[in-house]
C-alpha positions, 0 to 999 in steps of 0.5 A: 500500500502506498499513501502520499501527502503534501507537507506545506511550508508555513509563514509567520505574518507576525511573530511577537516573542517574549522571554524564555519560560522555565522549559527554555522555550519562549512565550510568543504570539504568532499568526502562522499560515500554510502556503503552496510550497510544500514537501511531499511524503510517500508512505509504503507498506507491504514491500517486505524490504524492511522489518522495521520503520524506515525514513528516507530524505535524500540530500538532508542529513541528521535527525529527522522528525518523521523518524520521531513521529514513527518512534512516538507512535509505536511507543503509544501503541500504533499497530501498523506494519513496518513502514517506509516514509520517503521525503521529497524536500522542496521547503528550504532546510533550516530556512524558518519555514517549518519544513521539518515540522510540516513533514512531521505533521504530514507523517501523523496524518498518513499514519492515521490512515493506516491505523487510527490513532488513540484519542488525542495521541496526534495532538500530544505527540505533535506538541512533544516534537516541537512548537511548530508541529501542532499548528500544521496538523491541519493546514491553514491559518492559525494564531499560535500562543504559549510557545506556539503549540497552543493554536486557534483557528482564525477567519479568512484573511484578505486576498494575498500571496507571497514572494518566497526568497530562500537563501544559500545558507541556513540558520539554527532556530536555537541560535537565532532565539539565543541571539534575540535574548543577547540583543534584548529584542524580546517583549514583556508578557504584558506587551504580548497580551496587548499584541494578541488583542490587537491581532484579534481586532485586526483579523475581525475586520477582514482587511489587510493587516496593518504594517504595525502587526506585520512584525517579526521580533526574530528578524533583528537577531537573524540579521545580526547573525547573517547580514546578507539577509538585508540584500534579499529584503531590499530585493523584495521591496524593489520587486513591488511587494507591499511588505517584506520580512524575515520568515520565522527564525530565517534566513528566508525572506518573504514578500507579502502582496495584498489584493486580487492580483496578488498571486500574479504580482508574486509570480512575476516578481519571483520570475524577475528575481530568479537570476539573483535568487535561484530558488525564488518562487511565488506561493499562495495560502492553502487551507485544511483540505491541502495536503490530505493523504492520497492513495498512490 
């Protein structure tokens, strides 16, 4: 049996970061959105090639969250036969777009197709694997609080699209948060509460978000570690985007376009910038139906 699922990348339309908690994760308020740039996972069983679970992700070394998903499921009584999961990467690695978390969430969706998971198992396991995983179990737009693991759906945003400018280098999320602490670019808890309230008010109107909310508190830290990011930010602005910012912990830069013609403008910008940024791409928001498992 073969099952496939797409694992959409995420962008942070805003990311307000507080100080570290007792578990060393940082309190935050963020608006995350799934986009059409996506990895692809294929889960297969019954080949007889392996007696244990296996994960293949060509071109990406080191630990893989999909392996952690499978191990966690087995510990929780998942009874499916041994599986092999092949991951085709399209999301920039260490790029601030949640690629590993997206893959983990897609693996959980695929696993549930083979053998139904115990009640609350997917959510509990997702939260244990990282703050971004719960928000990607069901692709779409969500508000994340806590360390990002507490997610709440939101009303549809005004029409928009994205220019994606991946970099030739990656950044460690842990290093960026450590730099944010060092340069003191985090916020007090009371300010996070105010930002959360302002975000709710803005989303209720159905209009483009104001520039005052299109803020990434990790951007100064990412820029401090890799000043070259500034070239991509300037390129996105020159390409006519309505707002340019670092995505998540970086170093990927996104250009945000509002309006009914946003997709066309973002695609045109990506084509124009591709000689300078070979992996430049246009992307659009996606909702819960995107990336569901398909029988191959």
